[in-house]
C-alpha positions as CSV (number, residue, x, y, z in Angstrom):
1,X,-47.7,-43.8,22.3
2,X,-44.9,-46.2,22.4
3,X,-44.9,-45.9,18.7
4,X,-44.5,-42.1,18.8
5,X,-41.8,-42.4,21.4
6,X,-40.0,-44.9,19.3
7,X,-40.5,-42.7,16.3
8,X,-39.0,-39.7,18.2
9,X,-36.1,-41.8,19.3
10,X,-35.5,-42.9,15.7
11,X,-35.8,-39.3,14.6
12,X,-33.5,-38.3,17.4
13,X,-31.0,-41.0,16.6
14,X,-31.1,-40.0,12.9
15,X,-30.6,-36.4,13.9
16,X,-27.8,-37.5,16.2
17,X,-26.2,-39.5,13.5
18,X,-26.4,-36.6,11.1
19,X,-25.0,-34.4,13.8
20,X,-22.2,-36.8,14.4
21,X,-21.5,-37.1,10.6
22,X,-21.5,-33.3,10.3
23,X,-19.1,-33.0,13.3
24,X,-16.8,-35.7,11.7
25,X,-16.9,-33.9,8.4
26,X,-16.1,-30.6,10.2
27,X,-13.2,-32.3,12.0
28,X,-11.9,-33.8,8.7
29,X,-12.2,-30.4,7.0
30,X,-10.3,-28.7,9.9
31,X,-7.7,-31.5,9.9
32,X,-7.2,-31.2,6.1
33,X,-6.8,-27.4,6.4
34,X,-4.4,-27.8,9.2
35,X,-2.3,-30.3,7.3
36,X,-2.3,-28.0,4.2
37,X,-1.1,-25.1,6.4
38,X,1.6,-27.2,7.9
39,X,2.6,-28.5,4.5
40,X,2.8,-25.0,3.1
41,X,4.8,-23.8,6.1
42,X,7.1,-26.7,5.8
43,X,7.6,-25.9,2.1
44,X,8.4,-22.3,2.9
45,X,10.8,-23.3,5.6
46,X,12.4,-25.8,3.3
47,X,12.8,-23.1,0.5
48,X,14.2,-20.6,2.9
49,X,16.4,-23.2,4.5
50,X,17.7,-24.3,1.1
51,X,18.4,-20.7,0.1
52,X,20.3,-20.0,3.3
53,X,22.2,-23.3,3.1
54,X,23.0,-22.7,-0.6
55,X,24.2,-19.1,0.3
56,X,26.3,-20.5,3.1
57,X,27.7,-23.1,0.8
58,X,28.5,-20.5,-1.9
59,X,30.1,-18.2,0.7
60,X,32.1,-21.1,2.0
61,X,33.3,-22.0,-1.5
62,X,34.1,-18.3,-2.2
63,X,36.1,-18.0,1.0
64,X,38.0,-21.2,0.3
65,X,38.8,-20.0,-3.3
66,X,40.1,-16.7,-1.8
67,X,42.2,-18.6,0.7
68,X,43.6,-20.7,-2.1
69,X,44.4,-17.7,-4.2
70,X,46.2,-16.0,-1.3
71,X,48.1,-19.2,-0.5
72,X,49.1,-19.5,-4.2
73,X,50.2,-15.9,-4.3
74,X,52.3,-16.4,-1.1
75,X,53.8,-19.6,-2.5
76,X,54.6,-17.9,-5.8
77,X,56.3,-15.1,-3.9
78,X,58.3,-17.6,-1.8
79,X,59.1,-19.7,-4.9
80,X,60.3,-16.6,-6.8
81,X,62.8,-15.7,-4.0
82,X,64.1,-19.1,-2.9
83,X,63.5,-21.8,-5.5
84,X,64.7,-22.7,-8.9
85,X,61.7,-23.5,-11.1
86,X,61.8,-25.6,-14.2
87,X,58.8,-25.4,-16.6
88,X,58.5,-27.8,-19.5
89,X,56.0,-26.7,-22.0
90,X,55.2,-27.0,-25.7
91,X,57.6,-24.1,-26.4
92,X,60.5,-25.8,-24.7
93,X,61.9,-25.9,-21.2
94,X,62.2,-22.7,-19.1
95,X,64.4,-22.5,-16.0
96,X,63.8,-19.5,-13.8
97,X,65.5,-18.6,-10.5
98,X,65.8,-15.5,-8.4
99,X,68.5,-12.9,-9.1
100,X,70.2,-13.4,-5.8
101,X,70.5,-17.1,-6.5
102,X,71.9,-16.8,-10.0
103,X,74.7,-19.3,-10.4
104,X,78.1,-17.8,-10.5
105,X,78.8,-19.4,-13.9
106,X,76.7,-16.6,-15.4
107,X,78.8,-14.0,-13.7
108,X,81.7,-12.5,-15.8
109,X,85.0,-13.9,-14.7
110,X,87.5,-11.5,-13.4
111,X,90.6,-11.2,-15.5
112,X,92.9,-12.2,-12.6
113,X,91.0,-15.5,-12.4
114,X,91.7,-16.3,-16.0
115,X,95.4,-15.5,-15.7
116,X,95.6,-17.7,-12.5
117,X,94.0,-20.6,-14.3
118,X,96.2,-20.2,-17.3
119,X,99.3,-20.1,-15.0
120,X,98.2,-23.3,-13.3
121,X,97.7,-25.1,-16.5
122,X,101.1,-23.9,-17.8
123,X,102.8,-25.0,-14.6
124,X,101.0,-28.4,-14.7
125,X,102.1,-28.9,-18.4
126,X,105.6,-28.0,-17.7
127,X,105.8,-30.3,-14.7
128,X,104.4,-33.2,-16.6
129,X,106.6,-32.6,-19.6
130,X,109.7,-32.5,-17.3
131,X,108.7,-35.8,-15.7
132,X,108.1,-37.3,-19.1
133,X,111.6,-36.2,-20.3
134,X,113.2,-37.9,-17.3
135,X,111.7,-41.3,-18.2
136,X,112.5,-41.2,-21.9
137,X,115.1,-43.8,-23.0
């Protein structure tokens, strides 16, 4: 009888061990499936996150380029109205300036100005020549 009881306990313990092994295998299987689902979800989140961050980055770059273009256009407009610009290139040097800032040396001289200048030079010459005559020996 003791032998049968012992045999049953061994059988029971074998069955318990098999049951425990099956439960452990089931837990491992569930754990692996759960890890796979989490990994898949993480990959999806990462892909979506990268797409959105890439899109944000592209939008930010595009916005910055637009701002730079606007600033450049505004600067060009200001430069064309208030600055003299010199450009040295392979074809030579180009100087550009706005019409309202054109130097007066490009303006045609009034005829009265020329006659006034010639009168001054004549008077100066005559005064110098008269002084020189006084000091001649």
